C-alpha positions as a LaTeX table, in Angstrom:
\begin{tabular}{lrrr}
\hline
Residue & $x$ (\AA) & $y$ (\AA) & $z$ (\AA) \\
\hline
Met1 & $-9.82$ & $-0.35$ & $-23.45$ \\
Tyr2 & $-9.15$ & $-0.56$ & $-19.41$ \\
Lys3 & $-11.22$ & $-0.57$ & $-17.23$ \\
Leu4 & $-9.77$ & 0.10 & $-14.18$ \\
Ile5 & $-6.10$ & 1.87 & $-13.40$ \\
Ala6 & $-4.68$ & 0.35 & $-10.27$ \\
Ile7 & $-2.02$ & 2.44 & $-8.78$ \\
Asp8 & 0.97 & 1.61 & $-5.87$ \\
Leu9 & 1.82 & 5.26 & $-4.14$ \\
Asp10 & 5.68 & 5.18 & $-2.83$ \\
Met11 & 8.23 & 5.21 & $-5.31$ \\
Thr12 & 5.02 & 4.46 & $-7.78$ \\
Leu13 & 2.88 & 8.05 & $-7.72$ \\
Leu14 & 4.29 & 9.97 & $-5.65$ \\
Asp15 & 8.17 & 11.85 & $-5.91$ \\
Lys16 & 10.66 & 11.50 & $-3.38$ \\
Asn17 & 8.92 & 14.38 & $-1.83$ \\
Lys18 & 5.86 & 12.57 & $-1.41$ \\
Asn19 & 3.90 & 14.41 & $-3.32$ \\
Ile20 & 1.93 & 14.02 & $-6.75$ \\
Ser21 & 3.30 & 15.66 & $-9.87$ \\
Ser22 & 1.72 & 17.58 & $-12.04$ \\
Arg23 & 1.41 & 16.00 & $-14.92$ \\
Asn24 & 0.51 & 12.60 & $-12.93$ \\
Lys25 & $-2.32$ & 14.13 & $-12.04$ \\
Arg26 & $-3.61$ & 15.73 & $-15.10$ \\
Ala27 & $-2.97$ & 11.85 & $-16.44$ \\
Ile28 & $-5.50$ & 10.63 & $-13.66$ \\
Glu29 & $-7.84$ & 13.40 & $-13.95$ \\
Leu30 & $-7.82$ & 12.72 & $-17.76$ \\
Val31 & $-8.70$ & 9.15 & $-18.01$ \\
Lys32 & $-10.75$ & 9.22 & $-14.98$ \\
Gln33 & $-13.04$ & 11.70 & $-17.01$ \\
Lys34 & $-13.12$ & 8.99 & $-19.61$ \\
Gly35 & $-14.73$ & 7.02 & $-16.74$ \\
Val36 & $-12.01$ & 4.45 & $-15.77$ \\
Gln37 & $-11.90$ & 4.18 & $-11.86$ \\
Ile38 & $-9.08$ & 4.77 & $-10.16$ \\
Val39 & $-7.68$ & 2.78 & $-7.58$ \\
Leu40 & $-4.47$ & 3.51 & $-5.49$ \\
Cys41 & $-3.21$ & 0.56 & $-3.79$ \\
Ser42 & $-0.83$ & 0.56 & $-1.03$ \\
Gly43 & 0.84 & $-0.63$ & 2.09 \\
Arg44 & 0.04 & 2.52 & 3.43 \\
Ile45 & $-2.43$ & 3.02 & 6.66 \\
Leu46 & $-6.02$ & 3.42 & 5.48 \\
Lys47 & $-6.13$ & 7.38 & 6.48 \\
Gly48 & $-2.72$ & 7.87 & 4.37 \\
Val49 & $-4.36$ & 6.66 & 1.00 \\
Met50 & $-7.37$ & 8.55 & 2.15 \\
Tyr51 & $-5.05$ & 11.55 & 1.64 \\
Phe52 & $-3.85$ & 11.24 & $-1.72$ \\
Ala53 & $-7.67$ & 10.62 & $-2.73$ \\
Lys54 & $-8.16$ & 13.49 & $-2.16$ \\
Val55 & $-5.43$ & 14.93 & $-3.43$ \\
Leu56 & $-6.65$ & 13.57 & $-6.64$ \\
Gly57 & $-10.02$ & 14.25 & $-6.15$ \\
Leu58 & $-11.22$ & 10.23 & $-6.36$ \\
Tyr59 & $-13.98$ & 11.15 & $-3.70$ \\
Asp60 & $-15.91$ & 8.64 & $-5.41$ \\
Gln61 & $-13.70$ & 5.56 & $-5.87$ \\
Val62 & $-12.08$ & 2.92 & $-3.80$ \\
Ile63 & $-8.91$ & 2.36 & $-2.47$ \\
Val64 & $-7.19$ & $-0.60$ & $-1.35$ \\
Ala65 & $-4.84$ & 0.37 & 2.09 \\
Cys66 & $-2.40$ & $-1.95$ & 4.51 \\
Asn67 & $-1.21$ & $-4.40$ & 1.38 \\
Gly68 & $-4.47$ & $-5.38$ & 0.55 \\
Ala69 & $-5.98$ & $-5.96$ & 3.85 \\
Ile70 & $-9.32$ & $-3.58$ & 3.70 \\
Val71 & $-11.21$ & $-2.06$ & 0.49 \\
Arg72 & $-13.02$ & 1.21 & 1.32 \\
Asp73 & $-15.49$ & 2.40 & $-0.61$ \\
Leu74 & $-15.32$ & 6.06 & $-0.69$ \\
Lys75 & $-18.74$ & 7.11 & $-2.11$ \\
Lys76 & $-20.53$ & 4.83 & 0.71 \\
Asn77 & $-17.56$ & 6.16 & 3.17 \\
Asn78 & $-17.20$ & 2.48 & 4.62 \\
Asp79 & $-14.79$ & $-0.45$ & 4.22 \\
Ile80 & $-16.38$ & $-3.21$ & 2.51 \\
Tyr81 & $-13.08$ & $-5.97$ & 2.93 \\
Tyr82 & $-11.44$ & $-5.60$ & 5.96 \\
Ile83 & $-9.12$ & $-9.06$ & 7.12 \\
Gly84 & $-6.85$ & $-8.62$ & 10.36 \\
Leu85 & $-4.46$ & $-10.68$ & 11.96 \\
Glu86 & $-5.35$ & $-13.62$ & 15.27 \\
Asn87 & $-4.55$ & $-11.78$ & 17.83 \\
Ser88 & $-2.33$ & $-14.87$ & 18.79 \\
Lys89 & $-0.21$ & $-14.30$ & 15.49 \\
Ser90 & 0.03 & $-10.46$ & 15.96 \\
Leu91 & 0.88 & $-10.81$ & 19.86 \\
Glu92 & 3.83 & $-13.73$ & 18.84 \\
Ile93 & 4.75 & $-10.71$ & 15.66 \\
Ala94 & 5.44 & $-8.97$ & 18.94 \\
Arg95 & 7.48 & $-10.88$ & 21.16 \\
Ile96 & 9.89 & $-11.60$ & 17.83 \\
Cys97 & 10.94 & $-8.15$ & 17.78 \\
Lys98 & 10.69 & $-7.33$ & 20.85 \\
Glu99 & 13.39 & $-10.29$ & 21.65 \\
Asn100 & 15.40 & $-8.93$ & 18.33 \\
Asp101 & 15.15 & $-5.08$ & 19.55 \\
Ile102 & 13.82 & $-4.46$ & 16.46 \\
Tyr103 & 11.87 & $-1.12$ & 16.03 \\
Tyr104 & 7.92 & $-2.14$ & 14.49 \\
His105 & 4.99 & $-0.24$ & 14.60 \\
Tyr106 & 0.97 & $-1.76$ & 13.61 \\
Tyr107 & $-1.88$ & $-0.70$ & 12.29 \\
Phe108 & $-4.98$ & $-1.23$ & 14.29 \\
Gln109 & $-8.38$ & 0.37 & 12.09 \\
Asp110 & $-7.25$ & 3.88 & 11.50 \\
Thr111 & $-4.60$ & 4.38 & 13.90 \\
Met112 & $-0.95$ & 3.65 & 14.17 \\
Ile113 & 1.31 & 2.14 & 16.93 \\
Ala114 & 4.09 & 1.98 & 17.63 \\
Arg115 & 6.75 & 0.43 & 20.00 \\
Arg116 & 8.55 & 3.61 & 19.96 \\
Leu117 & 8.59 & 7.43 & 18.01 \\
Asp118 & 10.82 & 6.22 & 14.68 \\
Tyr119 & 10.90 & 6.01 & 11.30 \\
Ser120 & 7.46 & 5.92 & 9.93 \\
Ser121 & 5.82 & 6.94 & 13.02 \\
Lys122 & 8.02 & 9.84 & 13.50 \\
Phe123 & 7.23 & 10.60 & 9.63 \\
Tyr124 & 3.27 & 10.71 & 10.28 \\
Tyr125 & 4.13 & 12.34 & 13.56 \\
Glu126 & 5.77 & 15.14 & 11.74 \\
Lys127 & 3.66 & 15.06 & 8.96 \\
Asn128 & 0.53 & 15.58 & 11.08 \\
Lys129 & 1.52 & 19.25 & 12.01 \\
Glu130 & 1.30 & 20.08 & 8.56 \\
Leu131 & $-2.67$ & 18.86 & 8.09 \\
Pro132 & $-5.75$ & 19.34 & 9.40 \\
Glu133 & $-6.73$ & 17.47 & 12.55 \\
Glu134 & $-9.55$ & 15.61 & 10.75 \\
Glu135 & $-6.76$ & 14.77 & 7.92 \\
Arg136 & $-4.52$ & 13.66 & 10.98 \\
Ile137 & $-3.16$ & 10.35 & 11.81 \\
Asn138 & $-3.85$ & 9.02 & 15.07 \\
Ile139 & $-0.66$ & 8.21 & 16.89 \\
Ile140 & $-0.13$ & 5.95 & 20.07 \\
Ile141 & 2.82 & 4.70 & 21.24 \\
Asp142 & 2.78 & 1.48 & 23.40 \\
Asp143 & 4.58 & $-1.83$ & 23.27 \\
Ser144 & 2.39 & $-3.96$ & 25.67 \\
Glu145 & 0.63 & $-6.64$ & 25.22 \\
Asn146 & $-2.54$ & $-5.47$ & 26.85 \\
Thr147 & $-3.19$ & $-2.50$ & 24.19 \\
Ile148 & $-2.42$ & $-5.63$ & 21.67 \\
Asn149 & $-4.72$ & $-7.88$ & 23.03 \\
Ala150 & $-7.42$ & $-4.77$ & 22.77 \\
Cys151 & $-7.27$ & $-4.46$ & 19.60 \\
Gly152 & $-8.51$ & $-8.67$ & 19.50 \\
Asp153 & $-7.90$ & $-9.74$ & 15.54 \\
Leu154 & $-8.51$ & $-6.39$ & 14.13 \\
Ile155 & $-4.95$ & $-5.55$ & 13.12 \\
Thr156 & $-4.03$ & $-5.50$ & 9.56 \\
Lys157 & $-0.57$ & $-5.30$ & 9.36 \\
Phe158 & 2.88 & $-4.91$ & 10.87 \\
Val159 & 5.64 & $-2.82$ & 9.81 \\
Ile160 & 9.28 & $-4.02$ & 10.31 \\
Ile161 & 11.77 & $-1.58$ & 9.71 \\
Asp162 & 16.02 & $-1.45$ & 10.18 \\
Lys163 & 18.45 & 0.45 & 8.60 \\
Asp164 & 20.09 & $-2.90$ & 8.82 \\
Leu165 & 19.23 & $-5.14$ & 6.23 \\
Glu166 & 20.09 & $-8.47$ & 7.44 \\
Lys167 & 18.12 & $-7.99$ & 10.82 \\
Val168 & 15.77 & $-7.01$ & 8.84 \\
Asn169 & 15.70 & $-10.03$ & 7.03 \\
Tyr170 & 16.76 & $-12.81$ & 10.13 \\
Val171 & 13.79 & $-11.68$ & 11.36 \\
Arg172 & 11.61 & $-11.64$ & 8.51 \\
Lys173 & 13.15 & $-15.80$ & 8.53 \\
Ile174 & 12.23 & $-16.19$ & 12.46 \\
Ile175 & 8.44 & $-15.06$ & 11.56 \\
Glu176 & 8.06 & $-17.34$ & 8.48 \\
Arg177 & 9.38 & $-20.30$ & 10.22 \\
Glu178 & 8.18 & $-19.60$ & 13.82 \\
Ile179 & 4.44 & $-18.21$ & 12.76 \\
Pro180 & 2.36 & $-20.40$ & 10.47 \\
Gly181 & $-0.92$ & $-18.26$ & 9.18 \\
Val182 & 0.78 & $-14.91$ & 8.08 \\
Glu183 & 1.92 & $-13.51$ & 5.01 \\
Thr184 & 4.93 & $-11.25$ & 4.80 \\
Thr185 & 6.37 & $-9.04$ & 2.32 \\
Lys186 & 8.64 & $-5.87$ & 1.80 \\
Ser187 & 7.69 & $-2.65$ & 0.60 \\
Asp188 & 11.38 & $-0.96$ & 0.37 \\
Ile189 & 14.52 & $-2.92$ & 0.85 \\
Asn190 & 14.68 & $-2.72$ & 4.67 \\
Ile191 & 10.67 & $-2.35$ & 5.33 \\
Leu192 & 9.18 & $-5.88$ & 6.15 \\
Glu193 & 5.27 & $-6.33$ & 6.28 \\
Val194 & 3.12 & $-9.15$ & 7.92 \\
Met195 & $-0.12$ & $-9.26$ & 7.63 \\
Lys196 & $-2.73$ & $-12.90$ & 8.04 \\
Glu197 & $-1.62$ & $-15.16$ & 5.17 \\
Gly198 & $-3.53$ & $-14.79$ & 1.92 \\
Val199 & $-3.64$ & $-10.93$ & 2.57 \\
Asn200 & $-1.99$ & $-8.86$ & $-0.63$ \\
Lys201 & $-2.70$ & $-6.65$ & $-3.42$ \\
Lys202 & $-3.90$ & $-9.29$ & $-5.92$ \\
Arg203 & $-6.84$ & $-10.60$ & $-3.95$ \\
Ala204 & $-7.86$ & $-7.46$ & $-2.51$ \\
Leu205 & $-8.17$ & $-5.95$ & $-6.40$ \\
Glu206 & $-9.95$ & $-9.60$ & $-7.25$ \\
Phe207 & $-12.62$ & $-8.50$ & $-4.60$ \\
Val208 & $-12.54$ & $-4.53$ & $-6.47$ \\
Ile209 & $-13.09$ & $-5.75$ & $-9.98$ \\
Ser210 & $-15.89$ & $-8.62$ & $-8.83$ \\
Tyr211 & $-17.53$ & $-5.55$ & $-6.72$ \\
Leu212 & $-16.97$ & $-3.31$ & $-9.94$ \\
Gly213 & $-17.93$ & $-5.90$ & $-12.35$ \\
Ile214 & $-14.43$ & $-5.53$ & $-14.37$ \\
Ala215 & $-12.88$ & $-8.35$ & $-15.80$ \\
Pro216 & $-9.11$ & $-9.34$ & $-14.47$ \\
Glu217 & $-7.83$ & $-8.02$ & $-18.42$ \\
Glu218 & $-9.72$ & $-5.08$ & $-18.05$ \\
Val219 & $-7.16$ & $-4.02$ & $-15.40$ \\
Met220 & $-3.52$ & $-2.25$ & $-15.58$ \\
Ala221 & $-1.85$ & $-2.29$ & $-12.27$ \\
Ile222 & 1.60 & 0.21 & $-11.73$ \\
Gly223 & 3.76 & $-0.70$ & $-8.71$ \\
Asp224 & 7.54 & $-1.18$ & $-8.00$ \\
Asn225 & 7.64 & $-3.52$ & $-5.23$ \\
Glu226 & 7.84 & $-6.51$ & $-3.40$ \\
Asn227 & 4.31 & $-5.93$ & $-2.16$ \\
Asp228 & 2.56 & $-5.05$ & $-5.87$ \\
Leu229 & 4.32 & $-8.76$ & $-7.87$ \\
Glu230 & 0.96 & $-10.48$ & $-7.16$ \\
Met231 & $-1.18$ & $-7.71$ & $-8.54$ \\
Ile232 & 1.51 & $-7.19$ & $-11.19$ \\
Glu233 & 1.05 & $-10.32$ & $-12.15$ \\
Phe234 & $-2.84$ & $-10.55$ & $-12.24$ \\
Ala235 & $-3.23$ & $-7.40$ & $-13.81$ \\
Gly236 & $-4.12$ & $-7.80$ & $-17.95$ \\
Leu237 & $-1.38$ & $-5.01$ & $-17.79$ \\
Gly238 & 1.10 & $-5.52$ & $-15.49$ \\
Val239 & 3.51 & $-2.12$ & $-15.69$ \\
Ala240 & 6.69 & $-1.85$ & $-13.28$ \\
Met241 & 8.40 & 1.72 & $-12.94$ \\
Gly242 & 11.79 & 1.86 & $-13.88$ \\
Asn243 & 13.04 & 1.79 & $-10.65$ \\
Ala244 & 11.44 & $-1.38$ & $-9.62$ \\
Ile245 & 12.82 & $-4.60$ & $-8.35$ \\
Glu246 & 14.55 & $-6.61$ & $-11.08$ \\
Glu247 & 12.14 & $-9.10$ & $-10.25$ \\
Leu248 & 8.88 & $-7.31$ & $-10.52$ \\
Lys249 & 10.21 & $-5.74$ & $-14.11$ \\
Lys250 & 10.52 & $-9.99$ & $-15.27$ \\
Ile251 & 7.18 & $-10.38$ & $-14.67$ \\
Ala252 & 5.55 & $-7.42$ & $-15.80$ \\
Asp253 & 4.20 & $-6.55$ & $-19.39$ \\
Tyr254 & 5.71 & $-3.28$ & $-19.65$ \\
Val255 & 8.51 & $-0.89$ & $-17.73$ \\
Thr256 & 7.82 & 2.68 & $-17.84$ \\
Ser257 & 9.79 & 5.64 & $-16.10$ \\
Ser258 & 10.60 & 5.80 & $-13.24$ \\
Tyr259 & 8.95 & 7.78 & $-10.67$ \\
Glu260 & 11.28 & 10.82 & $-11.10$ \\
Asn261 & 10.41 & 11.13 & $-14.47$ \\
Asp262 & 6.43 & 10.51 & $-14.21$ \\
Gly263 & 6.36 & 6.52 & $-14.98$ \\
Val264 & 2.59 & 6.71 & $-14.18$ \\
Ala265 & 1.63 & 9.32 & $-16.30$ \\
Arg266 & 3.60 & 7.95 & $-18.91$ \\
Ala267 & 2.36 & 4.45 & $-18.54$ \\
Ile268 & $-1.50$ & 6.08 & $-18.61$ \\
Glu269 & $-0.38$ & 8.07 & $-21.69$ \\
Lys270 & 0.51 & 5.21 & $-23.42$ \\
Phe271 & $-2.03$ & 2.72 & $-23.19$ \\
Val272 & $-4.90$ & 4.37 & $-21.96$ \\
Leu273 & $-4.70$ & 7.77 & $-23.40$ \\
Gly274 & $-3.06$ & 7.79 & $-26.72$ \\
Glu275 & $-1.17$ & 10.89 & $-25.85$ \\
Ala276 & 0.79 & 12.97 & $-23.39$ \\
Val277 & $-1.33$ & 14.82 & $-21.67$ \\
Asn278 & $-0.16$ & 19.11 & $-21.42$ \\
Val279 & 0.37 & 20.51 & $-18.03$ \\
\hline
\end{tabular}
């Protein structure tokens, strides 16, 4: 019996409109009633993950944000794991991005600081208009070194985005070549993410199961992209979405349906509930 299910958000649990389907909600509700821990594991900023935990009623669970840089115990309402980039590395990442005229934003605790209002920062800016004040993500538009310096070693992640995939890949190569001690991954084909070396969802999940007293073989993990690779390989049962990248499908124990076809619910039904849920 699996005691914990780690679930990615974008292109996994969420549909194309960034909502959670009734079937996925019901499946999660039913396994939670069985005492199974549900751990949302996302590259999103902490407050963004907390929002979906609230939607699912996961008030007493643990969540993983910023690709594994932060673990928060929602019941205790505090971070139990937090790994930030060294300030000098953050300055170097920003410098390389500016030299190559590419968009970036970074996460400092619960704040998103963006070079300009575009891509993800623009999405959250518009989304904030629909949310109550306590759920809004604080967004600052600022590309100064002074602001990065003020954040010290508490910046958890840089997100670098461009419509030009070759440009994103080029910047990735420069960062990997010129800045030792950082970890790079992708959450989508044109979205590069940079954290401190060793930060990933697997490391965070290792901490979580130790914290909760759960063995790796009792863990089921579901994801779709490069930033899920280590987590899927680590879990007792690694599940790739039908829309997952081929590299992830190759290492997964099982490939479920796509995010547009309730792939999360279908995997939970097959391996934990034993039957399809009624919605």
